[in-house]
C-alpha positions as CSV (number, residue, x, y, z in Angstrom):
1,M,5.6,-74.6,7.1
2,S,9.1,-75.2,6.1
3,D,11.9,-74.9,8.6
4,E,14.5,-74.1,6.0
5,K,16.4,-70.8,6.5
6,P,16.8,-68.3,3.6
7,N,20.2,-68.3,1.8
8,L,22.2,-65.4,3.2
9,P,25.7,-64.3,2.2
10,A,28.4,-65.5,4.4
11,V,29.8,-63.0,6.9
12,T,33.5,-62.7,6.8
13,A,35.6,-62.5,10.0
14,E,36.6,-58.8,9.2
15,E,32.9,-57.8,8.9
16,E,32.0,-59.7,12.1
17,H,34.7,-57.8,14.1
18,G,34.0,-54.3,12.5
19,Q,37.2,-54.2,10.5
20,V,35.6,-53.4,7.1
21,Q,37.7,-51.0,5.1
22,V,35.7,-47.9,3.9
23,A,36.6,-46.5,0.4
24,E,38.0,-43.0,0.3
25,P,35.7,-40.2,-1.0
26,I,36.1,-38.8,-4.5
27,P,39.0,-36.4,-4.4
28,D,38.4,-32.7,-5.0
29,P,38.8,-32.1,-8.7
30,G,39.6,-28.4,-8.1
31,I,38.8,-25.5,-10.4
32,E,39.2,-25.9,-14.1
33,P,41.7,-23.6,-15.8
34,H,40.2,-20.3,-16.6
35,E,39.5,-19.5,-20.3
36,N,39.6,-15.9,-21.4
37,R,36.7,-14.4,-23.2
38,I,37.1,-12.4,-26.4
39,T,36.4,-9.3,-24.4
40,D,39.2,-10.1,-22.0
41,I,41.9,-10.1,-24.7
42,D,40.4,-7.7,-27.3
43,P,39.8,-4.2,-26.1
44,K,37.8,-3.4,-29.3
45,A,35.4,-6.2,-28.5
46,A,35.0,-4.9,-25.0
47,D,34.2,-1.5,-26.3
48,R,31.6,-2.9,-28.7
49,V,29.9,-4.7,-25.8
50,E,30.0,-1.5,-23.8
51,R,28.2,0.3,-26.6
52,Q,25.7,-2.4,-26.9
53,V,24.9,-2.3,-23.2
54,A,24.7,1.5,-23.2
55,T,22.4,1.4,-26.2
56,M,20.0,-1.0,-24.4
57,F,20.0,1.3,-21.3
58,S,19.4,4.4,-23.5
59,L,16.5,2.8,-25.4
60,A,15.0,1.8,-22.1
61,G,15.0,5.5,-21.0
62,L,13.6,6.5,-24.4
63,L,10.7,4.0,-24.0
64,A,9.9,5.5,-20.6
65,V,9.6,8.9,-22.2
66,V,7.5,7.5,-25.0
67,A,5.2,5.9,-22.4
68,C,4.7,9.3,-20.7
69,V,3.9,11.0,-24.0
70,A,1.6,8.2,-25.1
71,Y,-0.3,8.5,-21.9
72,F,-1.4,12.0,-22.8
73,A,-1.4,11.8,-26.6
74,I,-3.4,8.7,-27.2
75,P,-7.1,9.2,-26.5
76,R,-8.4,7.0,-23.7
77,E,-11.3,5.6,-25.8
78,S,-9.2,4.7,-28.8
79,E,-8.8,1.0,-29.6
80,V,-6.4,-1.1,-31.7
81,T,-7.3,-4.3,-33.5
82,V,-4.9,-7.1,-34.5
83,G,-6.8,-9.9,-36.2
84,P,-9.4,-11.3,-33.8
85,L,-7.9,-9.4,-30.9
86,N,-8.6,-5.8,-29.9
87,G,-7.8,-3.7,-26.9
88,N,-7.3,-0.2,-25.6
89,A,-4.6,1.6,-27.5
90,N,-3.5,3.7,-24.6
91,N,-3.1,0.7,-22.2
92,L,-1.4,-1.3,-24.9
93,T,1.2,1.4,-25.7
94,L,1.9,1.9,-22.0
95,G,2.4,-1.8,-21.4
96,L,4.6,-2.4,-24.4
97,C,6.8,0.6,-23.7
98,L,7.3,-0.2,-20.0
99,G,7.6,-3.9,-20.6
100,F,10.3,-3.5,-23.3
101,G,12.0,-0.8,-21.2
102,L,12.4,-3.1,-18.2
103,F,13.4,-6.0,-20.6
104,L,16.2,-3.9,-22.1
105,I,17.6,-2.9,-18.7
106,G,17.6,-6.6,-17.7
107,A,19.2,-7.7,-21.0
108,G,21.8,-5.0,-20.7
109,A,22.7,-5.9,-17.2
110,I,23.1,-9.6,-18.2
111,Q,25.3,-8.7,-21.2
112,W,27.4,-6.4,-19.0
113,A,27.9,-9.2,-16.4
114,K,28.6,-12.0,-18.9
115,K,31.0,-10.1,-21.2
116,L,32.6,-7.3,-19.2
117,M,32.6,-8.1,-15.5
118,V,35.4,-10.3,-14.1
119,D,34.4,-14.0,-14.4
120,V,37.4,-15.7,-12.7
121,E,36.2,-18.8,-10.7
122,I,36.9,-18.8,-7.0
123,S,36.3,-21.2,-4.1
124,E,35.6,-20.2,-0.6
125,D,35.4,-22.3,2.6
126,R,32.3,-22.3,4.8
127,H,32.5,-19.9,7.7
128,P,30.4,-19.2,10.8
129,A,27.1,-17.3,10.4
130,H,28.4,-14.3,12.3
131,S,31.2,-12.1,11.2
132,S,34.2,-10.9,13.2
133,P,35.3,-7.2,12.8
134,E,38.2,-8.5,10.7
135,Q,35.8,-10.4,8.4
136,K,33.6,-7.3,8.1
137,T,36.6,-5.3,7.0
138,E,37.5,-8.0,4.6
139,I,33.9,-8.0,3.2
140,I,34.0,-4.3,2.6
141,D,37.3,-4.6,0.9
142,A,36.0,-7.4,-1.3
143,F,32.9,-5.4,-2.2
144,Q,35.2,-2.5,-3.3
145,V,37.2,-5.0,-5.3
146,G,33.9,-6.2,-6.9
147,V,33.0,-2.6,-7.8
148,D,36.4,-2.1,-9.4
149,E,36.1,-5.4,-11.3
150,S,32.6,-4.6,-12.5
151,G,33.9,-1.6,-14.3
152,F,31.0,0.5,-13.0
153,T,33.3,3.4,-12.0
154,R,35.6,3.0,-15.0
155,R,33.1,2.5,-17.8
156,K,31.4,5.9,-17.7
157,L,29.2,5.3,-20.7
158,I,27.5,2.3,-19.1
159,R,27.2,4.0,-15.7
160,R,25.6,7.2,-17.2
161,S,23.2,5.4,-19.5
162,L,22.1,3.0,-16.7
163,I,21.5,5.9,-14.2
164,G,19.6,7.8,-16.9
165,A,17.4,4.9,-17.8
166,M,16.6,4.1,-14.2
167,A,15.7,7.7,-13.5
168,L,13.5,8.0,-16.6
169,L,11.7,4.8,-15.8
170,G,10.4,6.5,-12.7
171,L,8.5,9.1,-14.8
172,P,5.7,6.8,-15.9
173,A,5.0,5.9,-12.3
174,I,4.6,9.6,-11.5
175,V,2.5,10.2,-14.6
176,L,0.2,7.3,-13.8
177,L,-0.7,8.9,-10.5
178,R,-3.2,11.0,-12.6
179,D,-5.4,7.9,-12.8
180,L,-6.0,8.1,-9.1
181,G,-8.5,10.8,-10.0
182,P,-8.8,14.5,-9.4
183,A,-7.4,16.1,-6.3
184,P,-10.0,16.2,-3.5
185,G,-9.5,19.9,-2.9
186,N,-11.7,21.1,0.0
187,K,-14.1,18.1,-0.2
188,L,-12.3,16.4,2.7
189,F,-13.3,19.3,5.0
190,G,-17.1,19.4,4.5
191,T,-20.2,17.2,4.4
192,I,-23.7,17.7,2.9
193,W,-25.1,18.5,6.3
194,A,-26.5,22.1,6.4
195,A,-29.0,24.1,8.4
196,G,-32.5,22.6,8.3
197,I,-31.5,19.1,7.0
198,R,-33.5,16.5,8.8
199,V,-31.8,13.5,10.5
200,V,-33.2,10.2,9.2
201,N,-32.7,6.6,10.1
202,D,-29.9,5.3,7.9
203,V,-31.9,2.1,7.1
204,T,-35.6,3.1,6.9
205,L,-34.8,6.8,5.8
206,R,-37.6,7.9,8.1
207,P,-37.2,11.3,9.8
208,I,-36.8,11.2,13.6
209,K,-38.7,13.0,16.3
210,P,-37.3,13.5,19.8
211,A,-40.1,11.2,21.2
212,D,-38.8,8.4,19.0
213,L,-35.6,8.0,21.1
214,V,-35.7,6.6,24.6
215,V,-32.9,7.2,27.2
216,G,-29.9,4.9,26.5
217,Q,-30.8,4.4,22.8
218,L,-28.3,4.9,20.0
219,V,-29.5,5.4,16.4
220,N,-27.4,5.4,13.2
221,G,-28.5,8.4,11.2
222,A,-27.9,10.1,7.9
223,P,-29.0,13.5,6.3
224,A,-32.3,13.5,4.5
225,N,-30.9,15.0,1.4
226,L,-28.6,12.0,0.8
227,A,-31.2,9.7,-0.9
228,A,-31.7,12.2,-3.8
229,M,-28.0,11.8,-4.8
230,Q,-28.2,8.0,-5.3
231,E,-29.7,8.1,-8.8
232,D,-28.0,11.3,-10.0
233,S,-24.4,10.4,-9.1
234,P,-23.7,7.0,-7.5
235,V,-20.0,7.9,-6.9
236,E,-20.8,11.2,-5.2
237,Y,-23.5,9.4,-3.2
238,Q,-21.1,6.9,-1.8
239,N,-18.6,9.7,-1.0
240,A,-21.2,11.8,0.7
241,K,-22.6,8.9,2.7
242,A,-19.2,7.9,4.0
243,K,-18.6,11.4,5.4
244,A,-22.1,12.3,6.6
245,A,-22.9,9.2,8.7
246,V,-23.8,10.1,12.3
247,I,-24.8,8.4,15.5
248,M,-27.5,10.0,17.7
249,V,-28.0,9.1,21.4
250,R,-30.2,10.1,24.2
251,I,-28.6,10.6,27.6
252,P,-30.2,11.9,30.8
253,P,-29.4,15.6,30.8
254,A,-28.1,15.5,34.3
255,E,-25.3,13.2,33.2
256,I,-24.1,15.3,30.3
257,Q,-21.1,17.6,30.6
258,V,-21.7,20.3,28.0
259,P,-18.5,21.7,26.4
260,P,-18.4,25.5,26.4
261,G,-20.2,27.0,23.4
262,R,-22.4,23.9,22.8
263,E,-25.1,24.7,25.4
264,N,-27.9,24.6,22.7
265,W,-26.5,21.8,20.5
266,G,-28.7,19.0,22.1
267,I,-32.4,18.4,22.5
268,D,-33.4,17.2,26.0
269,G,-30.4,14.9,26.2
270,I,-30.3,14.0,22.5
271,L,-26.8,14.4,21.1
272,C,-25.5,13.8,17.6
273,Y,-21.9,13.0,16.6
274,S,-20.0,11.9,13.5
275,K,-19.9,8.1,13.1
276,I,-16.4,8.2,11.6
277,C,-13.6,7.5,14.0
278,T,-11.0,10.3,14.1
279,H,-8.1,7.8,14.1
280,V,-8.2,6.1,10.6
281,G,-11.9,6.6,9.7
282,C,-13.6,3.3,10.8
283,P,-17.4,3.5,11.4
284,I,-18.3,3.2,15.0
285,S,-21.5,2.4,17.0
286,L,-20.5,0.0,19.7
287,Y,-22.3,1.8,22.5
288,E,-22.2,1.1,26.3
289,Q,-25.3,2.7,27.8
290,T,-24.2,2.8,31.4
291,T,-20.9,4.6,30.8
292,H,-22.0,6.5,27.6
293,H,-18.9,5.3,25.9
294,V,-18.7,4.4,22.2
295,L,-16.0,2.1,21.0
296,C,-14.3,1.9,17.6
297,P,-14.0,-1.8,16.6
298,C,-10.8,-1.3,14.6
299,H,-8.3,0.0,17.1
300,Q,-10.4,0.3,20.3
301,S,-10.5,4.1,20.4
302,T,-13.1,5.0,23.0
303,F,-15.1,8.2,23.2
304,D,-17.3,9.6,26.0
305,L,-20.5,10.8,24.3
306,A,-21.6,12.5,27.6
307,D,-18.5,14.7,27.6
308,G,-18.2,16.1,24.1
309,A,-17.2,12.7,22.7
310,K,-13.6,13.2,24.0
311,V,-11.1,10.4,23.7
312,I,-10.6,8.4,26.9
313,F,-8.7,5.5,25.4
314,G,-7.0,4.4,22.2
315,P,-5.0,6.0,19.4
316,A,-7.6,8.6,18.2
317,A,-6.1,12.1,18.5
318,R,-9.3,14.2,18.8
319,P,-13.0,13.9,19.8
320,L,-15.7,13.0,17.4
321,P,-17.1,16.1,15.7
322,Q,-20.6,17.0,17.1
323,L,-23.5,18.1,14.9
324,P,-25.7,20.8,16.4
325,L,-29.4,19.8,16.6
326,A,-32.7,21.6,16.6
327,V,-36.4,20.8,16.0
328,D,-38.3,22.0,12.9
329,A,-41.8,23.3,12.6
330,E,-43.2,19.7,12.2
331,G,-41.4,18.4,15.2
332,Y,-38.6,16.5,13.4
333,I,-34.9,16.6,14.4
334,V,-32.8,18.8,12.1
335,A,-29.3,20.1,11.9
336,Q,-28.7,23.7,13.1
337,S,-25.7,23.8,10.7
338,G,-23.0,21.5,9.3
339,F,-20.2,20.2,11.3
340,H,-18.0,22.9,12.8
341,E,-14.8,20.9,12.1
342,P,-13.8,18.3,9.5
343,V,-14.9,14.7,10.1
344,G,-12.8,11.7,9.6
345,P,-9.2,10.7,10.3
346,S,-6.8,13.2,11.9
347,F,-3.9,12.6,9.5
348,F,-5.3,15.1,7.0
349,E,-4.2,18.7,7.3
350,R,-6.8,20.6,9.3
351,G,-7.5,24.2,8.5
C-alpha cells in the first residue's frame, strides 16, 4: 500500500483563521415598471370586455334553463349516435349544458380578472401568523379597496349577469332531485305486518311455535308474507324486509314489566319487537340474557326488552315498537295486528 497522500489544495492563511470573505447576495431587483393594458387606457375596449363577460354569464344561465327543459322534454330511453359512439340523449344533453355553463362562468371570471380588474404589482413583507386589531382593520379596508378595484359594484352589467347565472345554475340541481324517486308518502309509517301473519325464522322461513323458544333465547324473525314478494317485486321486497324485521325473545313472565295496555301482547313470556333501532335505523340483536338488554352495535343504544324495550342508554329517543302476538289454530305464533307506531329512526315526522 502506498504511503503517498492525495494532492489537496493549499489552505490559505485567511481560510485557516476563518477570515474568508462571503460574497454579497443578489440585490433585490424590485418590481418592474407597470405596463397599462388596452382596457386601462381605452374605455371603449373596457366596455367591450364587459359585454363579453356579461354574455358568457348570460349564456351560462341560459344553458342551465335548457338543461332543465331537456330533462323533461327528452325521453329517458332516447339515444344519440355519433359514429361508433352512442349514449343516452337525456344524459348527454344535461352533461353538455351543465358542463358548458360552468365553463362559461369560469371563462368569464378569468376574462374579467385579466382585462378589467386592477393588475398593479405590489410587494408585501412577511408578517406574524396572528393579526392585531389594527391589522384586522387594515385587512377589512384592503378588502373593500379590492371590491372597489374589481368593479363589481360599479359594473352593474357584469354583476347582474353573474348573479343571474349563478342563481339559474342551481335549478338543475333542484330538478335532478326527481331522480331520487317518488316521495315515500305514508310508506314510512307502516309495514306488511297484519293480523294473522305468522312469524317465521328469517333464515329458514319456518313458522315458529311457542314451544320452539326456550327461556333466554332470541330469534330473528320476519313476516310469512314477505317471501311471496321476492319474485314479484325485488325492490318492494327489500323495502318491506328492511322495515318488517323483528326480534322475538322468551323471558320468564315474573321478570317482565308489562306496560299499560299491553297485557295480552305476549305469549307466556314471549315478546316481539322491531329489529330496527329508533336512533338511525341500524339492525340490532346483541342480546344479554341475564339483564334482558339488547344493544345496537352502531351507537350503543340499549333497550330493556323486559320493560317495554324502553331506552336505558344511548342516543335513541324512544323504545323499540312492540308487535302484539297470538297463537293461531295450528299453534303457530302470529301477529295480532301490525305495529301500533312507526318503526325505524325517530327523525321522521311521527303522526
